[in-house]
N, C-alpha and C positions, 0 to 999 in steps of 0.2 A: 689666529683664532683664540678667543677668550678661554682661559683655563677654567674648567668646571670646579665646583666646590669639592666634589669627590676627588679629583686629581690633586687639588691643592692640599687637602688634608692628608692624603696618602704620601705626597712628597714631603710634607711637613714632618710626618712620623719617620719617614725613611732617611731623613737627613738631620738626625739629632745633633750631630757635631756642629752643623751650621746654625741650627736653630735649637739650642739646648732647652729641653723641657724636662723637668725632673719633679719627683715628689708627687703631691696631690694634683698638680697641674695636668698630669697625664690622664687623669680620670675623665674629664669632659671630652678630650680628644678621642680616647679609646671608645667611649660611648657613641661618639659621632661616627667613628669607623663602623661600629656594630650596627647602628641604624642604617647607614648607607649600604652595608652589605645585605641587610634584610629587606631593603627597598628594591622593588623590581627595576630592571635596567631601563624600561621605557620611561621611568620617572627620573632616575638619577642621570641617565645618559645625556639628557638634554637640559639639565639645570645649568644656569649661568651663575656667575659670581654674585649676582644681585639677589639678595634674599627675597625681595618682593617678586622677582621673576621666577624663583623656584616655587614659591607658594602659588603663583598664578599658573605655572605649568602643572602642578599637582591638581589644582582645581579644574583646569581644562581637561586633564585625563579622566577625572571622575565624572565630569559632565559628559564627555564623549561616551564613557561606559554606560552611564544611565540612558543616554539617548539611544545607544545601540540596542540596549535591552528593550526599550519602548518600541523602537522601530521594528525589532525582531518579532515582538509579540503582535504588533499591529499587522505586519505583513505575512507572518507565518502562522501563529497560533490562532488568531481570531478567524481567518478564513477557513482553516482546517476544522475548527470546532463548528463553525457555521455549516460546513458541508456535512459533517457527521450528523448534525441535527436536522438539517433541511431536507436531505435526500430521503430519509425514512418518512418524514412528514409528508412529502409530496407522493411517495409511493403508497402510503396508507390512504391518502386522499383520492388517488387515481385508480388503484388496483385492489384496495382492500387489505385485510390483515393476513392473507394466506402466505405471503412471502416476506413477512416482517424481518426474519433473520437475514435474508438476502438484501433487503433494503438497508439494514444497518451495515452490512459488509460493503455495499455499494457506497454508502456515505464515507466509510473508512478509506475506501479506495480513492475516492475523489480527494479527500483530505490529504492522503499520503502523496498522491500525484502532485497536488498543489505544493506541498512541503518540499518535495523533491525538486520542483522547478524554481521555487522562490528562495530556497536556502543558498544556492550558489550566487544569486543576485545580492543577497544580504552580505555574503562574504566579500563580494567584489566591492560593495559600498564601503565596508570597513577598511578594505585595502586602500581605497582612494582617500580615506581619512587618515591613513598613516599607521593603522594597526598592523602589527606583524602577523604573519600567517599562523605561527605557532601559538599565538594568543587567542585566536578566534574560537577554537574548539573548547578550551577551558571556559571561555566567556559564555558560549552557548550552553555548556553543561550546567554551570552555576546559575545561569539565568532561567533555567527550565525550558530551554528552546529545543531540547532533544527529546525524541519520543522514546520512552522506555520500551525496549524490545521492538522498536520500529523497523529494524533491519529484517525482522521475520514477519511481524504482524502485517505490515504494509503489503509486501509481496503476496502473503497468504490470502489476504482479503482481495487483492487484485485478481489472482488466478481463480479463486473460488467464485468471485462475481462473474468473471468472464465465462467460466464453465456453466454457471447457472443461466446466464443470459443466452448462451448458445442453445440450451435445452428449452427454455421458456419462450424466447423471442426470435432468435436468429433462425432456428430450424423451421418453424412455421412460416416465417417470412420467405426464406429461400425456397421452400416447397411451393408456396403460392407463385413465386416468380418462375419456377419450373413449369407450372401449368399455364402461366400467362405468356411467357416468352419462348421457352424452349420447345415444348410440345406442339404449339401451332406451327413452328417452322418445319417440324417433321410431319405435319399433317395428322397428328395423333390426338389432339385435344378437341373435345366436342362440347365442353362445358366450362364454366367459370369455377375456380377452386372454391371448395366449401370446407366447413369444419370436418365433415365426414372424410374428405380426402386426407386431411391431416391425421385423423385417428387411424385410418387404414395404413398410413405410412409412419406411424408414431415412432417406432424404434429407429427407423432410418433417419427421420428428421431430427431425432435427439442425439444420435451417435455420430453421424458423418460430419456435420459442421463442427461439433465439439472436438473431434479428433484433429481436423485440419487446423482449427484455431489454436488448439493446444500445441500442436507441432510448431506453428509459426511463432507464437508469442514466446514459447519457451526458448527459442533460439536467441531472443533478445533480452528476456527476463528469466534467467535460469533458476534463480533462488526459489525454492519450495514449489516449483511448478508441478512436480509430481505428486503433490499432496492435495490437489484440488478435489479429490474424491472424499476427503475426510468428513467435512461438514454435511454434504448431501447424504452420506451414509448414516451419520448420526441422526439427522432429521428423519430419515426413513426408518431407522431402528426404533426411534421414539414413537413414531406412528404405529409401527407393528406391535410394540409392547402395549400401548394404550388403546389399541383397536378393540372395539366392541361390536360383535356381529349383529346385524339387524335382525330383530325378532328372535334372538337366541339368548340363552342364559349367560350371564357374565361369568358364572362359576364353571361353566363347561364349554369353553370356546373350542372350535375346531380349527387347527392350524392350517388345514388345506384351504378353508374359506378365508382365513386371515391373509394368506399369501395371494390367493387368487383375486381377492378384492383389489389388491394393488397391481399385481403383475399380469393378470389376464385383462388386457386392454379392451375396453368397449369401443367398437368400431363405428358407432354412429352418435351424433350429437342429440341431446334431448330437444324435444319440440314443445312449442307453447300450446299444448293440448292437455286434456285431463290425463294424468299419469305420466306426463312428459314423454309420451310415445314408448313407454316401457323401458326408458333409460334412467338410471340414477344420476342426477346432476351433481350430487355431492361426490360420488365416486369418480365421475369424470374430472371434477376439480382437483381431487386428491391425486389422481394419476398425472394430471398436467403440471401440478405444482410440487409434487413430491417425487414421483417416479421419473419424470422427464429430467429434472436436475440430477437425480442419481445416475441415470444412464449417461448424461452429459459429463458429469464429474469423472466417471470411470473412463470414458472415451478421451476426455481432455488429458487426464493423467497418463493414459497409454500413449497418446500423441507426444506428450513431453518426454516420456521414456524413449520413444522412438527417435525423437530429435536428439536426445542425449547420446544415443549410440549411432546416430547418422544412418538410420535404417534406409530411408529413401535414397540417400546418396549412394549407398552400397547397392541397392536394387537397380537403380538407373545409371550407375557408373559415373556419378559426378565426382570430380577430384576434390581433395581437401582444400584446394585454393579457392573453390567456389563457396566455401562455407563462411558465414558471417563470423567475424572475430569479435567475441564479447568476452571480456575478462571477468573473472569472478570478483576481482578486487573492485572493479567499477560498479558492480551490482551490490557489493557489500557495504557501500557508503550508507551512512545513516539516512534513511528515507524520511 
């Protein structure tokens, strides 16, 4: 095997009796040793005795690094940013501005999920190119491919979005399937489900699906699953503070009316008649987009706490061997 420049210079210094070098002649060799010591091993370790080969090797390493950064941004950063921007845009176009904060979180969730899936593929690609595993993380950090706080922000957005989706979409959907599929089998359903049926079972439709989904998802994604209640609570608190009672003075609001406006659920949908059939459509919209995610966030977090303490396994006598094994280290990877 050809001896590298690094090895030859070290041998040259170590054998001064065989190759006497004295006086000022030691200066360039000492500088060479210092440069080689300061140069990363992936550069010096594969240099040949040919100076042109050494320069070519250094150029190839720099080219691979630049290419890895470009590929990383194209496959990781660009799709994640596109999701963060596109999902809120589509949500505003389809459903309006009532749920904007949840649209943004949904976009962050999609971007984080894409990042979590694409990052291992980028690392495998670098490994096939000969990059050492311990060099990948510093490269990703210096190239700006890591999310600041992504280990917490991504899971938080995921769990909060899941809780809100349970309260806003999944609950009403499951309730309608209950009326369409389950009750006819028992001979108890006599009509197609309507919005009034949803409002009459508002609390049940908001809480039960969120509890089950929170229990299941927190078994596989444990990080910050118990904090899904925070953002819906903040949104509800903001609505309560900024609430202005209809036909009342802003300077003398009544707290009972303030809370009842949100928490006393109207049990019938407005109709397309003068006066909307005596139902306030704005109040209905606030209860469906503010109160329902609040109930769902609380139920989701309670389900996550129950999963953390294996409540259902203890109640139904399942052994610990039946529990899914998910390590905190696996979830602690940079999302």
